[in-house]
C-alpha positions as CSV (number, residue, x, y, z in Angstrom):
1,M,43.4,-9.0,-51.7
2,A,39.6,-9.6,-51.6
3,Q,38.5,-12.8,-49.8
4,P,36.1,-15.2,-51.6
5,I,32.6,-15.2,-50.3
6,S,31.5,-18.6,-49.0
7,N,28.1,-20.2,-49.6
8,N,27.3,-19.8,-45.8
9,S,28.0,-16.1,-46.0
10,L,25.5,-15.8,-48.9
11,I,22.9,-17.8,-47.0
12,N,23.3,-15.7,-43.8
13,S,23.2,-12.6,-45.9
14,G,20.0,-13.8,-47.5
15,K,18.4,-14.5,-44.1
16,R,19.3,-11.1,-42.9
17,G,17.7,-9.6,-46.0
18,V,14.5,-11.6,-45.5
19,I,14.3,-10.5,-41.9
20,L,14.9,-6.9,-42.7
21,G,12.4,-7.0,-45.5
22,A,9.8,-8.5,-43.1
23,L,10.4,-5.7,-40.6
24,L,10.1,-3.0,-43.1
25,Y,6.9,-4.5,-44.5
26,A,5.5,-4.7,-41.0
27,K,6.3,-1.1,-40.4
28,E,4.6,-0.1,-43.6
29,M,1.5,-2.2,-43.0
30,I,0.8,-0.8,-39.5
31,G,1.9,2.8,-40.3
32,L,5.0,3.0,-38.2
33,P,7.5,5.8,-39.0
34,E,10.9,4.9,-40.5
35,T,12.6,5.5,-37.2
36,A,10.4,3.3,-35.2
37,T,11.7,0.0,-33.8
38,V,9.7,-3.2,-33.5
39,R,9.6,-4.3,-29.8
40,K,11.0,-7.8,-29.2
41,P,8.7,-10.3,-27.5
42,L,8.7,-9.8,-23.7
43,P,8.0,-12.5,-21.1
44,N,4.7,-12.9,-19.3
45,D,2.7,-9.6,-18.9
46,K,5.7,-7.2,-19.1
47,T,4.4,-5.6,-22.3
48,T,1.2,-4.6,-20.5
49,L,3.1,-3.0,-17.6
50,L,5.3,-1.0,-20.0
51,D,2.3,0.3,-21.8
52,N,0.4,1.1,-18.6
53,P,-0.3,4.8,-18.4
54,Q,0.0,4.7,-14.6
55,G,3.7,4.3,-15.0
56,F,6.4,1.9,-13.7
57,E,9.8,2.1,-12.1
58,V,13.2,0.7,-13.1
59,Y,15.8,-0.9,-10.9
60,N,19.2,-2.5,-11.2
61,R,18.5,-6.3,-10.9
62,E,22.1,-6.7,-9.7
63,L,20.9,-5.3,-6.4
64,V,18.7,-8.4,-5.9
65,R,21.2,-10.8,-7.5
66,K,24.4,-9.6,-5.8
67,V,24.1,-6.6,-3.5
68,F,21.4,-7.6,-1.1
69,P,22.6,-11.2,-0.7
70,R,26.1,-9.9,0.1
71,I,24.8,-7.5,2.7
72,I,22.6,-10.2,4.4
73,N,25.3,-12.8,4.3
74,E,27.9,-10.4,5.8
75,A,25.5,-9.4,8.5
76,Y,24.9,-12.9,9.7
77,D,28.3,-14.4,9.0
78,V,30.5,-11.5,10.1
79,V,28.7,-8.7,12.0
80,Y,26.3,-10.9,14.0
81,A,28.4,-14.1,13.9
82,D,28.9,-14.2,17.7
83,K,25.2,-13.4,18.6
84,G,22.9,-16.1,19.6
85,R,19.7,-14.3,18.5
86,K,20.6,-12.4,15.3
87,P,18.8,-9.2,14.4
88,E,16.5,-9.4,11.4
89,I,17.8,-7.2,8.5
90,R,16.4,-9.0,5.5
91,D,13.6,-6.5,5.2
92,I,16.2,-4.0,3.8
93,V,15.0,-5.3,0.5
94,A,11.3,-4.3,1.1
95,F,12.4,-1.1,2.7
96,Y,14.5,-0.1,-0.3
97,F,11.8,-0.8,-2.9
98,T,9.3,1.1,-0.8
99,L,11.5,4.1,-0.9
100,Q,12.1,3.6,-4.6
101,S,8.4,3.5,-5.3
102,Y,7.6,6.8,-3.7
103,I,10.3,9.1,-5.1
104,D,9.5,12.8,-5.4
105,G,9.9,13.3,-9.1
106,N,9.1,17.0,-9.2
107,H,12.2,18.9,-10.1
108,L,10.5,22.3,-9.4
109,R,7.9,23.4,-6.9
110,A,4.6,24.9,-8.0
111,D,6.1,28.4,-7.8
112,G,9.0,27.5,-10.1
113,T,11.7,27.3,-7.5
114,Y,14.0,24.2,-7.1
115,N,12.5,21.4,-5.1
116,D,15.0,20.3,-2.4
117,R,13.2,17.0,-2.0
118,F,13.6,16.1,-5.7
119,G,14.7,12.4,-5.8
120,A,13.9,11.7,-2.2
121,C,11.1,9.4,-0.9
122,F,8.1,11.6,0.1
123,L,6.6,9.1,2.6
124,S,6.6,10.1,6.2
125,Y,8.0,7.9,9.0
126,E,4.4,7.1,10.0
127,A,3.6,5.9,6.5
128,L,6.7,3.8,6.3
129,I,6.0,2.2,9.6
130,S,2.4,1.5,8.7
131,S,3.2,0.2,5.2
132,L,6.0,-2.2,6.3
133,R,4.6,-3.0,9.8
134,I,7.9,-2.1,11.4
135,D,8.7,0.1,14.4
136,R,10.4,3.5,14.3
137,T,13.8,2.2,15.4
138,R,13.9,-0.3,12.6
139,V,13.4,2.4,10.0
140,K,16.5,4.1,11.4
141,L,18.5,0.8,11.4
142,L,17.5,-0.2,7.9
143,A,18.2,3.2,6.5
144,D,21.6,3.3,8.1
145,I,22.5,-0.1,6.7
146,L,21.4,1.0,3.2
147,E,23.3,4.2,3.5
148,T,26.6,2.7,4.7
149,N,26.4,0.3,1.7
150,G,25.9,3.3,-0.7
151,I,22.4,2.4,-1.7
152,I,20.7,5.5,-0.3
153,R,21.7,8.9,0.8
154,I,20.2,10.4,4.0
155,A,19.8,14.1,4.5
156,S,18.3,16.2,7.4
157,H,15.7,18.8,6.6
158,Y,14.5,21.4,9.0
159,E,11.2,23.2,9.0
160,G,11.4,25.6,12.0
161,T,12.4,23.4,15.0
162,K,11.2,20.2,13.4
163,R,13.7,17.9,11.8
164,F,12.9,15.5,9.0
165,K,14.9,12.7,7.5
166,W,14.9,12.5,3.7
167,Y,16.0,9.3,2.0
168,F,17.4,9.6,-1.5
169,P,17.5,6.0,-3.1
170,S,20.3,5.4,-5.6
171,Y,19.6,3.5,-8.8
172,C,23.0,1.9,-8.2
173,P,24.1,1.7,-11.9
174,R,27.6,0.3,-11.0
175,V,27.9,-2.9,-9.0
176,T,31.0,-5.2,-8.7
177,D,30.9,-8.9,-9.3
178,D,31.0,-9.5,-5.6
179,G,28.1,-7.2,-4.8
180,Y,29.5,-3.9,-3.8
181,I,28.3,-0.5,-5.0
182,V,30.8,1.6,-7.0
183,N,30.3,5.4,-6.6
184,E,30.6,8.1,-9.2
185,D,34.4,8.4,-8.6
186,G,34.9,4.8,-9.3
187,E,35.5,3.9,-5.6
188,I,34.1,0.6,-4.2
189,I,31.9,1.4,-1.1
190,K,32.7,-0.9,1.8
191,P,30.2,-0.7,4.7
192,D,30.9,0.5,8.2
193,Y,29.8,-2.5,10.3
194,S,29.3,-0.4,13.4
195,V,26.0,0.9,12.1
196,Y,24.6,-2.6,12.1
197,G,24.4,-2.6,15.9
198,R,20.9,-3.5,17.1
199,R,19.2,-0.6,18.8
200,K,17.1,-1.1,21.9
201,R,13.6,0.1,21.8
202,G,13.0,3.4,23.5
203,K,16.7,4.3,23.5
204,S,16.9,6.2,20.2
205,R,16.6,10.0,20.1
206,R,13.4,10.8,18.4
207,T,12.9,13.7,16.0
208,H,9.7,14.7,14.2
209,D,10.5,12.4,11.3
210,G,13.6,10.6,12.1
């Protein structure tokens, strides 16, 4: 049995019709194709950034809202709870976004072969150290913390006898409500706290780039 249509339904339907008509009129006036969508108002100068030909990067804001706060709180309240002077790890945030901002996006090399570094940060250790004003051992520590939390993947690359560390940042599309990364298999990644141990300067084994 058909339900009677209320006056409110008619009013709402009329409003939708007016809005749709206005959008279609706007498309016609400025010459947009039928499939084009009208961009909703964006805050501050976000529109300018999105239209910037120099490009922009995307990130999962849950990293800043949930994941990084969880890592930092766990470090100070659990891992370093019994230490008088606690190691500084809050710069994992700056470290991650630096890696994310310098990803090698070339899927193929110039000769057409597959680029093994595709998706990895292309900055050298020296560039990371200079950009973030941190020492070599801190690069190792911060990278290990990010890796054990599922935020980056670390791979070794050899060129002759020289070993390089490649860092592949994840975009972390799946995050739990309490700030843990969920991998592609649906497993929640829990960190290994042993990698949070503070390294003494000069004690780490150095390679060419890691």
